[in-house]
C-alpha positions in Angstrom: 52.5 58.7 53.0 53.2 60.6 56.1 56.7 61.0 57.5 57.4 58.3 60.1 59.6 58.8 63.2 60.5 55.7 65.2 61.2 55.8 69.0 60.7 53.5 71.9 57.4 52.7 73.6 56.8 54.2 77.0 53.0 54.2 77.5 50.7 52.1 75.3 47.8 53.4 73.3 46.9 55.1 70.0 46.5 58.9 69.7 45.3 61.2 66.9 45.8 65.0 67.2 47.8 68.0 66.1 51.3 68.7 67.2 51.8 71.0 70.2 55.5 71.7 70.7 56.4 72.2 74.4 59.8 73.9 74.4 60.1 74.3 78.1 63.7 75.2 79.3 65.6 77.0 81.9 64.9 80.7 81.3 67.7 83.2 80.6 68.9 84.8 83.8 70.5 88.3 83.9 74.1 88.4 85.2 73.2 90.7 88.0 75.0 91.4 91.3 73.7 93.1 94.4 75.2 95.5 97.0 76.2 94.1 100.5 73.2 95.9 102.1 70.8 94.1 99.7 71.9 90.6 100.8 69.1 90.0 103.4 66.4 91.2 101.1 67.7 88.9 98.3 67.8 86.0 100.8 64.2 86.7 101.7 63.2 86.8 98.1 64.9 83.5 97.4 63.3 81.8 100.5 59.9 83.2 99.5 60.3 81.6 96.0 61.2 78.3 97.6 58.2 78.5 99.9 55.9 79.2 96.9 57.4 76.3 95.0 56.9 74.0 98.0 53.3 75.0 98.2 52.7 74.4 94.5 54.4 71.1 94.6 52.3 70.0 97.6 49.2 71.0 95.7 50.3 69.0 92.6 51.2 66.1 94.8 47.8 66.1 96.6 46.0 66.3 93.2 48.1 63.4 91.9 47.3 61.3 95.0 43.6 62.0 94.6 43.5 61.2 90.9 46.2 58.5 90.5 47.0 57.1 94.0 49.5 57.6 96.8 52.3 55.6 95.1 52.2 57.7 92.0 52.1 60.9 94.1 55.4 59.9 95.8 57.1 60.7 92.6 57.0 64.3 93.7 58.7 63.6 97.1 62.3 64.0 95.8 61.6 67.5 94.6 60.0 68.4 97.9 63.1 67.1 99.7 65.3 69.1 97.4 63.6 72.3 98.5 65.0 71.6 102.0 68.3 70.1 100.9 71.4 71.9 102.2 73.2 71.4 98.9 70.4 73.2 97.0 69.4 75.8 99.6 72.5 76.4 101.5 74.7 76.4 98.4 72.6 79.1 96.8 72.5 81.2 100.0 76.3 81.1 100.2 76.6 82.5 96.7 74.2 85.3 97.6 76.0 86.1 100.9 79.7 85.7 99.8 79.6 86.5 96.1 76.8 89.0 96.1 74.9 87.4 93.2 71.3 88.2 92.8 69.0 85.3 93.8 68.2 84.1 90.3 71.8 84.1 89.2 72.9 82.4 92.4 70.3 79.7 92.2 71.1 79.0 88.5 74.8 78.7 89.2 74.2 76.3 92.1 71.9 74.2 89.9 74.6 74.0 87.3 77.2 72.9 89.8 74.9 70.2 91.1 73.9 68.9 87.7 77.6 68.7 86.7 78.4 66.9 89.9 75.6 64.4 89.7 76.2 63.7 86.0 79.8 62.6 86.8 78.6 60.2 89.4 75.9 58.4 87.4 75.1 57.1 84.0 75.4 59.3 80.9 71.7 58.6 80.3 69.1 61.0 81.5 68.4 60.2 85.1 65.3 61.0 87.1 67.3 62.9 89.7 68.6 65.3 87.0 65.2 65.6 85.5 63.7 66.4 88.9 66.4 69.0 89.5 65.8 70.7 86.2 62.0 70.6 86.8 62.6 72.4 90.2 65.1 74.8 88.7 62.6 76.0 86.0 59.8 76.4 88.5 61.9 78.4 91.0 63.5 80.6 88.4 60.2 81.4 86.8 59.0 82.6 90.2 62.1 84.7 90.9 62.0 86.3 87.5 58.3 87.0 87.6 57.5 84.7 84.7 54.2 82.7 84.5 54.3 79.3 86.0 55.5 76.7 83.4 53.2 73.9 82.4 49.8 75.4 83.3 47.8 75.2 80.1 44.6 77.2 80.2 41.8 76.8 77.6 43.8 74.5 75.3 41.8 72.9 72.6 42.6 69.2 71.8 43.2 66.7 70.8 46.9 67.4 71.0 50.1 65.3 70.7 52.8 67.1 72.8 56.3 67.0 71.3 59.2 68.0 73.6 62.9 67.4 74.2 61.9 65.9 77.5 59.1 66.1 80.1 58.9 66.3 83.8 56.6 64.9 86.4 54.9 68.2 87.2 54.3 69.0 83.5 52.9 65.6 82.8 50.5 65.4 85.8 49.0 68.8 84.9 48.0 67.5 81.5 44.3 66.8 80.8 44.1 63.4 79.1 41.0 64.6 77.3 43.1 67.3 75.7 46.6 65.8 75.6 46.2 62.5 73.7 49.8 61.6 73.3 53.4 62.4 74.2 56.6 62.2 72.1 60.0 63.1 73.4 63.7 62.8 72.5 64.8 62.0 76.0 63.4 59.8 78.8 62.8 56.1 79.3 59.9 53.9 80.1 60.9 54.1 83.8 61.1 57.9 83.9 58.9 59.4 86.5 56.9 61.4 84.0 56.4 58.2 81.8 55.0 56.4 84.8 52.5 59.3 85.3 51.6 59.2 81.7 50.7 55.5 81.9 48.7 56.1 85.1 46.7 58.8 83.2 46.3 56.6 80.2 48.2 58.9 77.9 50.2 57.1 75.2 53.9 58.1 75.1 56.9 57.3 73.0 60.5 58.3 73.9 63.9 58.1 72.3 63.2 59.9 69.1 66.1 61.3 67.1 65.8 65.0 66.2 62.1 65.7 66.5 62.9 69.2 65.5 63.4 68.0 62.0 60.1 68.2 60.1 57.8 68.3 63.1 56.0 71.6 63.3 53.4 73.2 65.6 49.9 72.4 64.4 50.7 69.5 62.1 48.4 66.5 62.1 49.9 63.4 63.6 49.3 59.9 64.8 51.2 58.4 67.8 51.4 54.6 68.3 52.5 54.0 71.9 52.6 50.3 71.5 55.0 50.2 68.6 56.9 53.4 69.4 56.0 55.5 66.3 55.0 59.0 65.3 53.4 59.6 61.9 53.4 63.3 60.9 51.1 64.6 58.2 49.5 61.2 57.7 47.9 60.5 54.3 44.6 58.9 53.8 46.1 55.4 53.9 47.8 56.1 57.2 44.6 57.5 58.7 42.6 54.5 57.4 45.0 51.9 58.8 45.2 53.5 62.2 41.5 54.3 62.4 40.8 50.6 61.7 43.3 49.6 64.4 41.5 52.0 66.8 38.2 50.4 66.0 39.7 46.9 66.7 41.1 48.2 70.0 37.6 49.5 70.9 36.1 46.1 69.9 38.7 44.4 72.2 37.8 46.7 75.0 34.1 45.8 74.6 35.1 42.1 74.8 37.4 42.7 77.7 34.9 41.7 80.4 34.0 38.5 78.7 37.6 37.6 77.9 38.9 38.4 81.4 36.6 35.7 82.7 37.8 33.0 80.3 40.9 30.7 80.8 43.9 31.2 78.6 43.4 27.7 77.0 44.4 26.7 73.5 42.0 25.1 71.0 43.3 21.7 71.8 42.9 22.1 75.5 46.3 23.2 76.8 46.2 25.7 79.7 48.6 28.6 79.6 49.3 30.6 82.8 48.8 34.2 81.8 50.2 36.7 84.4 50.8 40.4 84.5 53.9 42.6 84.7 53.4 45.4 87.2 55.3 48.6 87.8 53.3 49.8 90.8 51.1 48.2 93.5 48.1 50.2 92.3 48.2 48.4 89.0 47.3 45.1 90.7 43.5 45.6 90.6 43.5 46.7 87.0 45.6 43.6 86.0 43.2 41.4 88.0 40.2 43.0 86.3 41.8 42.2 82.9 42.1 38.5 83.7 45.6 38.2 85.1 46.2 34.8 86.7 48.8 36.2 89.0 51.9 38.4 88.7 54.8 37.2 86.7 57.0 40.3 87.3 56.5 42.9 90.0 59.2 45.5 89.5 60.3 47.0 92.8 62.4 49.9 91.6 59.6 52.4 92.2 60.6 52.1 95.9 64.1 53.5 95.4 64.7 55.3 92.1 64.7 59.1 92.5 64.7 58.9 96.3 67.2 60.4 98.7 67.0 57.6 101.3 66.6 53.9 101.3 63.0 52.6 101.6 62.0 51.2 105.0 61.1 47.6 105.6 57.6 48.4 106.6 56.9 50.5 103.4 58.2 47.6 101.3 56.1 45.0 103.2 52.9 47.0 102.7 53.6 47.2 98.9 54.4 43.5 98.5 51.4 42.5 100.8 49.0 44.6 98.7 50.0 42.9 95.4 50.1 39.4 97.0 46.7 39.8 98.6 45.3 41.0 95.3 45.9 37.6 93.8 44.8 34.9 96.4 45.9 31.4 95.4 47.9 32.8 92.5 51.7 33.1 92.0 53.2 36.5 92.6 56.8 36.9 91.4 58.6 39.8 93.2 61.8 40.9 91.4 64.4 42.2 93.8 65.9 45.6 93.1 67.1 45.8 89.5 69.3 48.9 89.8 72.0 50.1 87.5 71.7 50.5 83.8 69.2 53.4 83.5 67.9 53.1 87.1 70.0 54.9 89.8 68.8 55.8 93.3 70.6 58.9 94.4 71.5 57.6 97.8 73.8 54.9 96.4 76.1 57.3 94.7 76.6 54.8 91.9 79.9 55.2 90.0 80.2 56.6 86.4 80.6 53.6 84.0 81.5 53.4 80.4 78.9 50.6 79.9 76.4 50.8 82.7 74.3 48.0 81.3 77.3 45.7 81.5 78.4 47.1 84.8 77.4 47.3 88.5 73.7 46.4 88.3 70.9 44.2 89.5 72.0 41.2 91.7 75.5 42.6 91.8 74.4 45.8 93.5 72.1 43.9 96.0 74.9 41.6 97.1 77.3 44.5 97.6 74.8 46.7 99.3 73.4 44.5 102.0 72.0 47.5 103.9 69.6 47.9 101.0 69.1 44.2 100.2 68.4 42.7 103.7 65.4 44.9 104.5 63.9 44.0 101.1 64.4 40.2 101.8 62.7 40.6 105.2 59.8 42.5 103.7 59.3 39.9 101.0 59.5 37.1 103.6 56.9 38.8 105.8 54.6 39.2 102.7 54.9 35.5 102.0 52.3 34.7 104.6 49.7 36.4 102.4 49.9 34.1 99.3 52.0 32.2 96.8 55.0 34.5 96.8 58.1 33.9 94.6 61.4 35.8 94.8 62.9 36.6 91.4 66.6 37.5 91.2 67.6 39.7 88.2 70.8 39.4 86.1 72.1 36.2 87.6 75.0 34.5 85.8 76.6 32.3 88.4 75.3 29.7 90.9 77.3 31.4 93.6 74.9 34.3 93.4 71.9 32.1 94.1 73.7 30.3 96.9 74.6 33.6 98.5 71.0 34.8 98.4 69.8 31.6 100.0 72.3 32.1 102.8 71.0 35.7 103.3 67.4 34.4 103.3 68.2 31.9 106.1 69.8 34.7 108.1 66.8 37.0 107.7 64.4 34.1 108.6 66.3 33.8 111.8 66.0 37.6 112.4 62.2 37.4 111.9 61.9 34.4 114.2 63.8 36.2 116.9 61.3 39.1 116.6 58.3 36.8 116.6 57.3 37.9 113.1 55.5 35.4 110.9 56.6 34.3 107.5 56.1 31.3 105.2 58.7 28.7 104.6 57.1 27.7 101.3 58.2 30.6 99.3 60.1 29.9 96.1 63.4 31.4 94.8 64.4 31.6 91.1 66.2 33.7 88.6 65.7 35.8 85.5 67.5 34.3 82.6 68.7 37.4 80.9 72.1 36.7 79.5 73.6 34.0 77.2 75.8 33.0 80.2 72.7 32.1 82.2 71.0 30.3 79.2 74.2 28.3 78.5 74.6 27.4 82.2 70.9 26.7 82.8 71.4 23.0 83.7 73.7 23.9 86.6 71.5 26.9 87.7 68.4 24.7 87.7 70.0 22.7 90.6 69.7 25.7 92.8 66.5 27.3 91.6 62.8 26.6 92.1 61.9 28.2 88.8 63.2 30.2 85.8 61.8 33.3 84.3 63.2 34.4 81.0 63.6 38.2 80.5 63.6 38.4 76.8 64.3 42.1 76.7 67.8 41.8 78.1 68.4 38.4 76.6 68.0 39.8 73.1 70.0 42.8 74.0 73.0 40.9 75.3 72.8 38.1 72.7 72.8 40.5 69.8 75.0 43.3 71.4 72.2 45.8 70.6 71.2 48.5 73.1 67.5 48.1 73.3 67.1 51.8 74.4 68.9 53.1 71.3 66.3 54.1 68.7 69.0 54.1 66.0 69.4 50.4 66.5 65.8 49.5 66.7 65.9 47.6 63.4 68.7 45.4 64.8 66.9 44.5 68.0 65.1 41.3 66.9 63.8 38.7 69.3 63.2 36.3 66.4 66.9 36.0 65.7 67.8 32.3 65.5 70.3 32.6 68.3 67.6 33.9 70.6 65.1 31.2 69.6 67.6 28.4 70.3 68.4 29.8 73.8 64.7 29.9 74.6 64.5 26.3 73.5 67.4 25.3 75.6 66.2 26.9 78.8 62.7 25.4 78.2 64.2 21.9 77.8 66.4 22.3 80.9 63.4 23.4 83.0 61.4 20.4 81.9 64.2 18.0 82.7 64.7 19.6 86.1 61.0 19.7 86.9 60.8 23.4 87.4 58.5 26.0 85.8 59.9 28.1 83.0 58.0 31.4 82.3 58.7 34.4 80.1 58.1 38.0 81.3 59.7 40.0 78.5 58.0 42.0 75.7 58.2 39.0 73.4 55.4 37.3 75.4 53.1 40.2 74.8 53.0 39.9 71.0 51.0 37.3 69.0 53.9 35.7 67.2 56.0 35.7 70.4 53.2 34.0 72.4 52.8 31.5 69.6 56.5 30.7 69.5 56.9 30.4 73.3 53.9 28.0 73.6 55.4 26.0 70.7 58.6 25.8 72.7 56.6 24.3 75.6 56.7 27.4 77.7 53.2 27.6 79.1 53.6 30.5 81.6 53.6 34.0 80.1 53.7 37.4 81.8 52.8 40.5 79.9 52.1 44.2 80.4 48.7 44.2 82.1 46.9 46.3 79.3 47.9 43.5 76.8 46.3 40.6 78.8 43.0 40.4 76.9 44.4 40.4 73.4 47.1 37.8 74.3 44.5 35.6 76.0 42.5 35.9 72.8 45.5 34.8 70.7 46.2 31.8 72.9 42.6 30.7 72.6 42.8 30.9 68.8 45.5 28.3 68.0 46.4 24.7 68.7 49.6 23.7 70.6 50.5 21.1 68.0 50.5 23.8 65.3 52.7 26.0 67.5 55.1 23.1 68.1 55.4 22.4 64.4 56.1 26.0 63.7 58.6 26.2 66.6 60.5 23.2 65.1 60.7 25.0 61.8 61.9 28.2 63.5 64.6 26.3 65.3 65.9 24.9 62.0 65.9 28.4 60.4 69.1 30.2 59.6 67.8 33.8 59.5 65.4 36.0 61.4 63.3 36.2 58.3 63.0 32.5 58.1 62.0 32.3 61.8 59.3 34.8 61.3 58.0 33.2 58.1 57.8 29.8 59.9 55.7 31.4 62.7 53.4 33.4 60.3 52.7 30.3 58.2 52.2 28.2 61.3 49.7 30.5 62.9 48.0 30.9 59.6 44.5 32.2 59.7 44.0 31.3 63.4 45.0 34.8 64.4 44.5 38.0 62.4 47.9 39.6 62.8 46.7 42.8 61.3 44.4 43.2 64.2 47.3 43.6 66.6 49.8 46.5 66.9 52.5 44.6 68.7 56.1 45.7 67.9 57.0 42.3 66.3 53.6 41.2 65.1 54.2 42.1 61.4 51.2 44.5 61.6 53.2 47.7 61.6 52.3 49.8 58.5 
């Protein structure tokens, strides 16, 4: 059996290929000084390198816009801004003028100063701003030192699975998906700029591996599972057979995709389930709709702020929200307000260093403190509400006072729009993401102030079990089928029914066969999943009876261990669904 390395999913898909190690790094820079009469020439050389880097980035951006779309291309804007930033440019020029450092040495020292400064004022996790800075540093230094441009691969023969410490947007966007079939890194997150680009190009990716330098060599055969978050090195015949069969099933699903997308997500005994999509970018709306999404259950808006040097304007936000809302006429579209903090830090907020950022200043807490950021977003959402069934989703709410305060702000922004003669709908809905045990336990009180609940199982599991879901070392402890999680799901579902408000689930649990079976059994009949998963989850829903799901859910609620919960669900779903046909993280199909 091949050696298995487990990480965290960042871009779904299955890849076969040989390992190609990409050991990009900041090049060694000679410790060289210059004479006073050489300063102007050195400044000219530095500025010429910046101008060259600007030209190359603009070319890369234009190519990304052409192939992937304007929203994806904006990922390169922070680097273009850095090339004109006084901290970057002016700081380097001062080191050349005052300290008589050669341009490469001056630039490297200034980059080190900035990386040290920014790391102190943000999370200890790898942030996109630092990743962008290092990407820029490598590009400019290669030019100054006369080295070949990094990341331009000519005449590579695939299929390849690229293994790296980390990746960058410019490296990723230059990869040919026909050659590079998969990406595996030690650093990065699902929301990293380069991971977003990988998804846009359809390249499977897994992040968060521990010590990929251990036993992973150039040229080795490997299999990468971007759904589960796994790399199998030197697979044996059984591994190859299992994954080839899975690939065949995936292709069969793709062939069924057009048919399935036109069908309702309805159980064998006639119960309709609202199956919606989770979106990261506006450009994904059409793809989700083509795959049969019945609306959007989670539209993440952080792409508008993370990695940018300035707050997004109201008009830019309105256009993004309008685009998604108009893509789903007569369907619900849930727009989540900025969920910042944790591993998502916009540079313009100068967020403080925190020992536990996921338990710190994040999500609704940030928005209510930073009204200069939050008010334009509320106005943009209100304006977009005239284009469809728009719902405002507040993340990380624990207290009714937070909901009450947002309603006050919405009334104030409604008044602003009226005074300007700008149209909006008064029929929008406001609800919360139930993501903490506090919100689940206080659901009855929160329901008095909300029009709906959406359960974010990713964070609910994390906070219930005290397990960091981004820590690959703890992956075996992160279990959404823990009895405490199942009972909280049940409680929130019952509260919603009693209050007459919809309860949906938008976390990863809804995108797995057993998870969907459990949730429907708990009488949660609105699920939102990653848009590539829509056809297979619809197929699952159409394969079982609600009564069977309810019986299994009752057994799961009485279980005392995660294993008993899982056993109850597996026995309940029986032969209705071929679990081996699915590669979901908790579907019991992982070899």
